[in-house]
C-alpha positions as CSV (number, residue, x, y, z in Angstrom):
1,M,-16.7,-4.2,-24.9
2,S,-20.0,-2.5,-25.3
3,R,-21.4,0.0,-27.8
4,F,-22.9,1.9,-24.8
5,W,-19.6,2.4,-23.1
6,S,-17.7,5.6,-23.6
7,T,-14.4,5.5,-25.6
8,K,-12.4,5.8,-22.5
9,V,-14.1,2.8,-20.8
10,N,-13.5,0.7,-23.9
11,E,-9.8,1.5,-23.7
12,L,-9.3,0.8,-20.0
13,T,-7.4,-2.2,-18.6
14,P,-8.7,-2.3,-15.0
15,Y,-6.6,-3.2,-11.9
16,V,-7.2,-6.8,-10.7
17,P,-7.1,-7.1,-6.9
18,G,-6.0,-10.2,-5.1
19,E,-8.6,-12.9,-4.9
20,Q,-11.1,-12.8,-2.1
21,P,-12.2,-16.5,-2.0
22,K,-15.7,-17.4,-0.9
23,V,-14.5,-20.8,0.3
24,S,-14.0,-21.2,4.1
25,N,-11.2,-22.8,6.0
26,L,-8.4,-21.4,3.7
27,I,-5.2,-19.9,4.9
28,K,-5.3,-16.6,3.0
29,L,-1.8,-15.3,2.4
30,N,-2.5,-13.5,-0.9
31,T,-3.7,-9.9,-0.2
32,N,-1.3,-8.7,2.7
33,E,-4.1,-8.3,5.2
34,N,-3.1,-8.1,8.8
35,P,-3.5,-11.5,10.6
36,Y,-4.5,-9.8,13.8
37,G,-7.8,-8.0,14.3
38,P,-8.0,-4.3,15.0
39,S,-7.5,-2.7,18.4
40,P,-10.2,-3.5,20.9
41,K,-10.6,0.3,21.2
42,V,-11.5,0.4,17.6
43,L,-14.4,-2.1,18.1
44,E,-15.6,0.0,21.1
45,A,-15.6,3.1,19.0
46,L,-17.5,1.4,16.2
47,K,-20.2,0.1,18.7
48,A,-20.5,3.6,20.0
49,E,-21.0,5.0,16.6
50,A,-24.0,2.6,15.9
51,A,-26.6,5.1,17.0
52,D,-29.3,7.3,15.8
53,T,-26.8,9.7,14.5
54,L,-26.3,7.5,11.5
55,R,-29.3,9.3,9.9
56,L,-27.0,12.3,9.6
57,Y,-24.2,12.9,7.1
58,P,-20.6,12.5,8.4
59,D,-18.3,15.4,8.7
60,P,-17.3,16.1,5.2
61,N,-13.9,17.2,6.2
62,S,-13.2,14.4,8.7
63,E,-11.7,16.9,11.1
64,Q,-11.3,14.4,13.9
65,L,-9.3,12.0,11.8
66,K,-7.2,14.8,10.3
67,K,-6.4,16.0,13.8
68,A,-5.4,12.4,14.8
69,V,-3.1,12.1,11.9
70,A,-1.7,15.6,12.4
71,D,-1.0,14.9,16.1
72,Y,0.6,11.5,15.4
73,Y,3.1,13.1,12.8
74,D,3.4,16.5,14.5
75,V,2.1,18.5,11.5
76,T,-0.9,20.8,11.2
77,Q,-4.3,19.7,9.9
78,A,-3.6,21.7,6.7
79,H,-0.9,19.2,6.0
80,V,-3.4,16.2,6.0
81,F,-5.8,14.8,3.4
82,V,-8.0,11.7,4.0
83,G,-9.8,9.5,1.7
84,N,-11.7,6.2,1.2
85,G,-8.7,4.0,1.3
86,S,-5.2,4.9,0.0
87,D,-6.3,3.9,-3.5
88,E,-8.8,6.8,-3.6
89,V,-6.1,9.1,-2.2
90,L,-3.8,7.9,-5.0
91,A,-6.5,8.4,-7.6
92,H,-7.0,12.0,-6.6
93,T,-3.2,12.5,-6.6
94,F,-2.8,11.2,-10.1
95,Q,-5.7,13.4,-11.3
96,G,-4.9,16.5,-9.3
97,L,-1.1,16.6,-9.1
98,L,0.5,14.1,-11.6
99,K,-1.3,14.9,-14.8
100,Q,1.3,17.2,-16.3
101,D,2.9,18.0,-19.7
102,K,5.9,15.8,-19.0
103,P,5.8,12.0,-18.3
104,L,5.2,10.6,-14.9
105,L,8.0,8.3,-13.6
106,F,7.7,5.1,-11.6
107,P,9.4,1.7,-11.3
108,D,8.8,-1.0,-13.9
109,I,8.0,-3.5,-11.2
110,T,5.7,-1.8,-8.6
111,Y,2.1,-1.4,-7.6
112,S,0.1,-2.3,-10.7
113,F,-2.6,0.3,-10.0
114,Y,-0.2,3.0,-11.2
115,P,-0.5,2.4,-15.0
116,V,-4.2,1.9,-14.5
117,Y,-4.6,5.4,-13.1
118,C,-2.5,6.7,-16.0
119,G,-4.8,5.1,-18.5
120,L,-7.9,6.4,-16.7
121,Y,-6.6,10.0,-16.5
122,D,-4.6,10.1,-19.8
123,I,-1.3,10.6,-18.1
124,E,1.9,9.9,-20.1
125,Y,4.3,7.8,-18.1
126,Q,7.7,6.1,-18.3
127,T,8.9,3.2,-16.1
128,Q,12.4,3.1,-14.6
129,P,13.9,-0.4,-14.3
130,L,14.7,-1.9,-10.9
131,T,18.3,-3.0,-10.5
132,D,19.3,-6.6,-10.9
133,S,18.7,-7.1,-7.2
134,F,15.2,-5.6,-7.6
135,E,16.0,-2.3,-5.9
136,I,14.7,1.2,-6.8
137,D,17.6,3.3,-8.0
138,L,16.4,6.9,-7.5
139,S,19.7,8.3,-8.8
140,S,18.8,7.0,-12.3
141,Y,15.5,9.0,-12.4
142,P,15.6,11.8,-15.1
143,T,15.2,15.3,-13.7
144,E,12.9,16.1,-16.6
145,N,9.6,14.7,-15.6
146,G,6.0,15.5,-14.7
147,G,6.2,13.8,-11.3
148,I,7.7,10.8,-9.6
149,I,5.8,8.1,-7.6
150,F,7.1,4.9,-6.0
151,P,6.1,2.7,-3.0
152,N,8.5,2.6,0.0
153,P,8.9,-0.3,0.7
154,N,8.2,-1.3,-2.9
155,A,5.5,-3.8,-3.8
156,P,5.5,-6.6,-4.6
157,T,9.3,-6.8,-4.1
158,G,9.3,-5.6,-0.4
159,R,12.6,-3.8,-0.6
160,V,13.0,-0.6,1.3
161,L,14.8,2.7,0.5
162,A,16.7,4.6,3.2
163,L,15.3,8.0,4.0
164,S,18.6,9.6,2.9
165,E,18.0,8.3,-0.7
166,I,14.6,9.9,-0.8
167,E,16.0,13.2,0.4
168,S,18.7,13.1,-2.2
169,L,16.0,12.8,-4.9
170,L,14.1,15.7,-3.3
171,K,17.2,17.9,-3.4
172,Q,17.7,17.2,-7.1
173,N,14.0,17.0,-8.2
174,T,12.5,20.4,-7.1
175,H,10.2,21.2,-9.9
176,S,7.7,18.3,-9.9
177,V,5.8,16.4,-7.2
178,V,7.4,13.4,-5.6
179,V,4.9,10.9,-4.1
180,V,6.0,8.3,-1.6
181,D,3.4,5.5,-1.2
182,E,4.0,4.1,2.3
183,A,1.4,1.4,2.5
184,Y,3.9,-0.9,4.3
185,I,6.2,1.5,6.0
186,D,5.4,0.4,9.6
187,F,6.9,-3.1,9.0
188,G,10.5,-1.9,8.8
189,G,11.0,1.4,7.0
190,E,11.4,5.0,8.1
191,S,8.6,7.3,7.0
192,A,9.3,10.3,4.8
193,V,6.6,12.3,6.6
194,P,9.2,14.4,8.6
195,L,10.5,15.7,5.3
196,V,7.2,17.3,4.1
197,K,7.9,20.6,6.0
198,Q,11.2,21.0,4.3
199,Y,10.2,19.9,0.8
200,P,6.9,21.4,-0.5
201,N,6.8,19.1,-3.5
202,L,6.7,15.9,-1.3
203,L,3.5,14.0,-0.7
204,V,3.5,10.9,1.5
205,I,0.5,8.5,1.3
206,Q,-0.4,5.9,3.9
207,T,-3.2,3.4,4.6
208,L,-4.8,2.0,7.8
209,S,-5.5,-1.3,6.0
210,K,-2.2,-3.0,6.8
211,S,-0.5,-2.1,10.1
212,R,-3.7,-0.9,11.7
213,S,-5.8,-3.9,10.7
214,L,-8.5,-1.8,9.1
215,A,-8.7,-3.1,5.5
216,G,-12.5,-3.4,6.0
217,L,-13.0,0.2,6.8
218,R,-11.2,1.7,3.8
219,V,-9.2,4.6,5.2
220,G,-6.1,6.3,3.7
221,F,-4.4,9.6,4.1
222,A,-1.8,11.8,2.6
223,V,0.6,14.2,4.4
224,G,2.2,17.1,2.4
225,S,2.5,20.8,2.1
226,P,-0.8,22.8,2.4
227,E,-0.4,23.7,-1.3
228,L,-0.5,20.0,-2.3
229,I,-3.3,19.1,0.1
230,E,-5.5,22.0,-1.2
231,G,-5.1,20.5,-4.7
232,L,-6.3,17.1,-3.5
233,E,-9.3,18.8,-1.6
234,R,-10.3,20.5,-4.8
235,V,-10.5,17.2,-6.6
236,K,-12.2,15.4,-3.7
237,N,-14.9,18.1,-3.4
238,S,-15.5,17.9,-7.1
239,F,-16.0,14.1,-6.8
240,N,-17.4,13.1,-3.4
241,S,-17.8,15.5,-0.5
242,Y,-18.4,12.7,2.0
243,P,-15.8,10.0,1.2
244,L,-15.5,8.7,4.8
245,D,-18.5,7.5,6.8
246,R,-18.9,7.8,10.6
247,F,-17.6,4.4,11.3
248,A,-14.5,4.9,9.3
249,I,-13.7,8.2,11.0
250,S,-14.3,7.0,14.5
251,G,-12.6,3.7,14.1
252,S,-9.5,5.2,12.4
253,V,-9.2,7.8,15.2
254,A,-9.3,5.0,17.8
255,A,-6.7,3.0,15.9
256,L,-4.2,5.9,15.7
257,K,-4.5,6.6,19.4
258,D,-3.9,3.0,20.5
259,Q,-0.1,3.0,20.0
260,A,0.6,0.1,22.3
261,Y,-1.6,-2.3,20.3
262,F,-0.2,-1.1,17.0
263,Q,3.4,-1.7,18.2
264,Q,2.5,-5.1,19.6
265,T,1.0,-6.4,16.4
266,C,3.7,-4.9,14.1
267,A,6.3,-6.6,16.3
268,A,4.5,-9.9,16.1
269,I,4.4,-9.7,12.3
270,I,8.0,-8.8,12.0
271,N,9.0,-11.7,14.2
272,S,6.9,-14.1,12.2
273,R,8.4,-12.7,8.9
274,N,11.9,-13.2,10.1
275,T,11.2,-16.8,11.1
276,L,9.4,-17.5,7.8
277,V,12.4,-16.2,5.9
278,E,14.7,-18.5,7.8
279,H,12.5,-21.5,6.9
280,L,12.4,-20.5,3.3
281,N,16.1,-20.0,3.0
282,Q,16.6,-23.5,4.5
283,M,14.5,-24.8,1.7
284,Q,16.7,-23.1,-0.8
285,F,14.3,-20.3,-1.7
286,N,15.7,-17.0,-2.9
287,V,14.0,-14.5,-0.7
288,L,14.3,-10.8,-1.3
289,P,15.0,-8.6,1.8
290,S,11.6,-7.5,3.1
291,A,10.5,-4.5,5.2
292,T,6.8,-5.3,4.7
293,N,4.2,-7.8,6.0
294,F,4.9,-10.1,3.1
295,V,7.9,-11.9,1.5
296,F,8.8,-12.2,-2.1
297,A,10.5,-15.5,-2.9
298,E,11.4,-17.9,-5.7
299,H,12.7,-21.4,-5.8
300,P,15.5,-22.1,-8.4
301,E,14.1,-25.6,-9.2
302,Q,10.4,-25.0,-8.9
303,C,7.9,-23.2,-11.2
304,A,6.0,-20.6,-9.2
305,T,2.7,-21.3,-11.0
306,D,3.0,-25.0,-10.0
307,L,3.9,-24.1,-6.4
308,A,0.9,-21.8,-6.1
309,A,-1.4,-24.4,-7.4
310,K,0.0,-27.1,-5.1
311,L,-0.4,-24.8,-2.1
312,R,-4.0,-24.1,-3.1
313,E,-4.6,-27.9,-3.1
314,R,-3.6,-27.8,0.5
315,S,-6.0,-24.8,1.2
316,I,-3.2,-22.1,1.2
317,I,-3.5,-19.1,-1.1
318,V,-0.5,-17.0,-2.1
319,R,-0.2,-14.4,-4.9
320,H,1.6,-15.0,-8.2
321,F,2.4,-12.3,-10.8
322,K,2.9,-13.0,-14.5
323,Q,5.1,-10.0,-15.2
324,E,8.3,-11.2,-17.0
325,R,11.0,-10.5,-14.5
326,I,9.1,-11.8,-11.5
327,K,7.0,-14.6,-13.0
328,N,8.8,-17.2,-10.9
329,F,8.3,-15.4,-7.6
330,L,5.5,-15.8,-5.1
331,R,4.3,-13.0,-2.8
332,I,3.4,-14.5,0.5
333,T,1.6,-12.5,3.2
334,V,3.0,-13.1,6.7
335,G,0.2,-14.7,8.7
336,T,0.1,-15.8,12.3
337,E,2.8,-18.1,13.6
338,E,0.5,-21.0,13.2
339,E,-0.4,-20.0,9.6
340,C,3.3,-19.5,8.7
341,Q,4.2,-22.9,10.1
342,T,1.4,-24.6,8.2
343,L,2.8,-22.9,5.0
344,V,6.3,-24.1,5.8
345,N,5.1,-27.7,6.4
346,A,3.2,-27.6,3.1
347,L,6.2,-26.4,1.1
348,K,8.4,-29.0,2.7
349,E,5.9,-31.7,1.6
350,I,5.7,-30.3,-1.9
351,L,9.5,-30.0,-2.4
352,T,10.1,-33.5,-1.2
């Protein structure tokens, strides 16, 4: 704490991201980064952008990127908002759409940035418990609320909701904004974007960090009704008129256009995930069903803290959360086939 900080800063409990170690030769399975590099077409686009034009500001509206997203999802550009990573898009959403007189609702086990945003923007919230099998039960969400937000698939549990469940919620919850955070949707879920034309209170947020291998460029976007998007634009242009630089715009456009590479890498990750789950089950791990690029697993006879430490001794980093209901789970990013096999070998050694 500091006497020079504002009262708000003194009250904040900031989000803690996954560790980005400075040590080399580690198998890094803790931050859900894509194990495969971006499309070669992205690298070509970035090289072309390294020119004299860098002295000029980028397009403040990122029209090329909005068009690429709109074309991909068959919506108009008025349905699209882009930002500096999905975290910035989420931040603008919390401030511009979810700060209401009634409490915001989200799961009790979910993306831990949500309560941080609520603290930053003075948003009242209530958490809704996951079921005993760690599923989101949308039917239990009160209709009296100032908004609803949840990831699909959920993080860190990895469990996915059917599109029909989301639509049922939208039919019942018509007076507040429903935000579906789809950071991991491309690894096994069905996007809710097709519903935005039918439900004007639906906002779907995605990122290019995971399935498009662009975590280093920091690009996210939202798709929703023009009314919701205009609200986000008003916040963005009151905060930073140039959130995306020239590299981010051109690289993202190239990534969205290379559908073949995208499908190839997603399929490889899904195959590796399925194989990893088989191995973990054979070692008696309890593995939650995953539709993401990570698995969430616990061993009935092993302490997760100890397992994480022993893996680290073997140069493998995974994520461990201290929240009560999940403190014995490890979140393990799906790496390459070789990385996953190294992890499996290490776990077998530890367990025996």
